[in-house]
C-alpha positions in Angstrom: 123.1 96.6 167.6 120.6 94.7 165.6 119.8 95.0 162.5 116.8 93.8 159.8 117.6 91.4 157.7 115.1 92.6 154.4 113.0 90.3 153.1 112.8 89.6 149.6 110.4 88.1 147.5 110.5 86.3 143.8 107.5 85.8 141.3 108.7 82.2 141.8 109.8 80.1 145.4 110.5 77.8 143.2 114.3 78.5 142.3 114.3 82.3 143.8 113.7 83.9 140.0 116.9 82.1 138.6 115.0 80.2 136.1 117.3 77.3 137.1 117.1 75.1 139.6 120.0 72.6 141.4 119.4 69.5 140.8 121.5 66.1 141.8 121.4 63.5 138.5 123.4 60.9 138.6 125.5 61.7 141.5 125.5 64.7 139.7 124.3 68.4 140.5 122.7 69.8 137.6 121.3 72.8 136.8 117.1 72.7 135.8 115.2 75.2 133.6 112.7 75.9 136.2 108.5 76.1 134.9 109.0 79.4 135.3 111.3 79.9 132.6 109.2 79.4 129.7 107.1 81.5 131.3 109.5 83.8 132.0 110.1 83.7 128.3 107.3 83.9 126.8 107.8 86.9 128.8 110.4 88.8 127.2 109.1 87.6 124.4 106.2 89.7 124.2 108.1 93.0 125.5 110.5 93.1 123.6 108.4 92.4 120.2 106.3 95.5 120.0 103.2 94.2 118.9 100.7 96.6 119.5 97.9 95.3 122.3 95.0 95.0 119.8 96.8 92.4 117.8 98.2 90.5 120.3 94.8 88.0 120.2 95.4 87.4 117.1 96.1 83.6 116.4 94.9 80.9 113.4 91.5 80.2 115.2 89.7 83.3 114.7 91.0 83.8 111.4 87.9 84.1 108.9 88.7 81.7 106.6 86.7 81.2 103.7 88.3 79.2 100.0 89.6 82.3 99.0 92.6 82.5 101.9 92.6 78.5 103.6 95.0 77.5 101.3 97.3 80.7 102.5 96.0 79.5 106.0 97.1 76.6 106.0 101.0 77.4 104.3 100.5 79.9 107.0 100.8 77.1 110.2 102.4 74.7 108.4 105.5 77.1 109.0 104.5 77.3 113.1 104.6 73.8 112.9 107.0 73.3 111.3 109.4 75.7 112.6 110.8 76.6 109.0 111.5 79.9 110.5 114.9 77.4 112.2 116.5 76.6 109.0 116.5 81.0 108.0 113.2 80.6 105.6 111.0 83.5 105.3 107.5 84.4 104.4 105.6 86.3 102.5 101.8 87.5 102.4 101.0 89.2 99.3 97.4 90.3 98.6 94.8 92.8 98.3 94.1 95.7 101.7 91.9 94.1 104.0 92.4 90.6 103.3 94.3 89.9 106.3 97.4 89.4 105.7 98.3 91.9 109.2 96.0 89.3 111.0 97.9 86.0 109.6 101.1 87.4 110.1 100.4 88.1 113.7 98.8 85.0 114.2 102.0 83.1 113.1 103.8 85.8 116.1 101.9 85.1 118.2 102.3 81.7 118.0 106.7 81.9 117.6 106.2 84.5 120.8 104.1 81.9 122.5 107.5 79.6 122.2 109.7 82.6 123.4 111.2 83.9 120.4 112.2 86.8 119.4 110.2 88.5 116.7 110.5 92.1 116.1 107.4 93.7 114.9 107.1 97.1 112.6 105.0 99.3 110.7 106.8 100.2 107.5 105.8 103.8 108.0 106.1 104.0 111.2 109.6 102.8 111.2 110.9 105.0 107.3 108.9 108.1 109.5 110.6 107.0 112.7 114.0 106.9 110.7 114.0 110.3 109.0 112.8 111.3 112.5 116.5 110.1 114.2 118.7 110.9 110.9 121.0 113.8 113.0 121.4 111.0 115.9 124.3 109.1 114.1 124.1 106.9 117.7 120.4 106.4 117.9 119.6 105.9 114.4 123.0 102.8 113.6 121.8 101.4 117.3 117.8 101.0 115.3 119.4 100.1 112.3 121.4 97.7 114.1 118.6 95.7 116.4 116.3 95.2 113.4 118.9 94.0 111.5 120.1 90.9 114.3 116.1 90.9 115.5 116.1 86.4 115.0 112.8 87.2 113.2 111.3 91.0 111.5 108.1 91.4 110.5 107.3 93.9 108.1 104.2 95.1 107.9 102.6 96.1 105.2 105.2 96.9 102.9 105.9 99.4 100.3 103.2 100.7 101.7 103.0 104.5 100.8 105.7 105.6 97.5 109.3 105.3 98.7 111.3 107.4 98.2 115.1 106.7 97.2 116.8 107.6 100.9 113.8 104.8 101.8 114.6 102.0 99.9 118.3 102.1 100.6 118.0 102.1 104.2 115.7 99.2 103.3 117.4 97.5 101.6 121.1 98.1 104.2 118.4 95.9 106.1 117.0 92.9 104.4 121.1 92.6 102.8 121.8 92.7 105.8 119.7 89.7 107.1 119.7 87.7 103.6 123.0 87.6 104.0 123.0 86.6 108.1 119.7 83.7 107.0 117.9 85.7 109.7 114.1 85.1 108.9 111.4 87.8 108.4 107.4 87.4 107.6 106.6 91.0 105.2 103.0 91.4 104.2 102.2 93.7 101.0 99.4 94.7 99.2 101.5 94.0 95.5 102.2 91.3 94.0 105.8 90.8 93.5 105.9 91.8 89.9 104.6 95.1 91.6 107.6 95.0 94.1 109.8 94.0 91.8 110.1 97.1 90.3 109.9 99.7 93.1 114.1 97.8 94.2 115.5 93.9 92.2 117.9 94.0 94.9 116.0 94.1 97.6 112.9 92.2 95.9 115.0 89.9 94.5 116.8 89.0 98.2 113.1 88.3 100.1 111.4 86.0 96.7 114.5 83.5 97.4 114.3 84.1 101.3 110.4 82.9 100.8 111.0 81.0 98.2 109.3 77.5 99.6 106.3 80.5 100.9 105.7 83.4 98.9 102.1 83.4 99.1 99.2 85.3 97.5 95.8 85.7 99.1 93.3 85.9 97.0 90.1 87.0 98.9 88.3 90.1 99.3 88.6 93.2 101.7 87.1 92.1 104.6 86.9 95.0 106.4 84.1 96.9 103.8 82.6 93.2 104.0 81.7 93.6 107.0 80.4 97.5 107.5 78.3 96.3 104.2 76.4 93.7 106.2 76.4 96.1 108.7 73.7 98.5 106.5 
């Protein structure tokens, strides 16, 4: 009785999806990275990030630059180019609503993800709501908290948006303190200035300020969304 062997279709015919190719160098067989590995790392990092489709196109080149924000943009680019995150440095981008904070944070995240760095994105309000919904699911709750604590880089957008409760601050302190102790960087955006944030929770904010002492940026730009709307009228 004859059998037909199943034909396996590989995405990469060079390495048969192993991402490494056995190669003889100086008489020794070594495993060399296949060219597909960088692309696969990017795809994995993008899937892991949780970044919305509309934000994946945010880059430094399509950011609306003006004299009020050019210094902030320049420092964000420096943060990426110097790979300051590899030394555990965090970055905070602060300023009024609509001033481009999320765009710059996304530009940083998208650059890192392109290089295969695993960035976890969280909208602060949505995360706090999700945590409250999961409070009765102890296993799921702890799994989520641990994933946020241990992400290579955590991007928390719109920190302290709304009125944080004591329970909200307790969860946030647990996450920030864990990352502070492990030297794991965060990207933070907020409408509040440090003097306002410190009034909400000194323990959380003092840690964030220490973590981002070289990269605490304040944009003085106006609300771009309102400016666009006014121009259309």
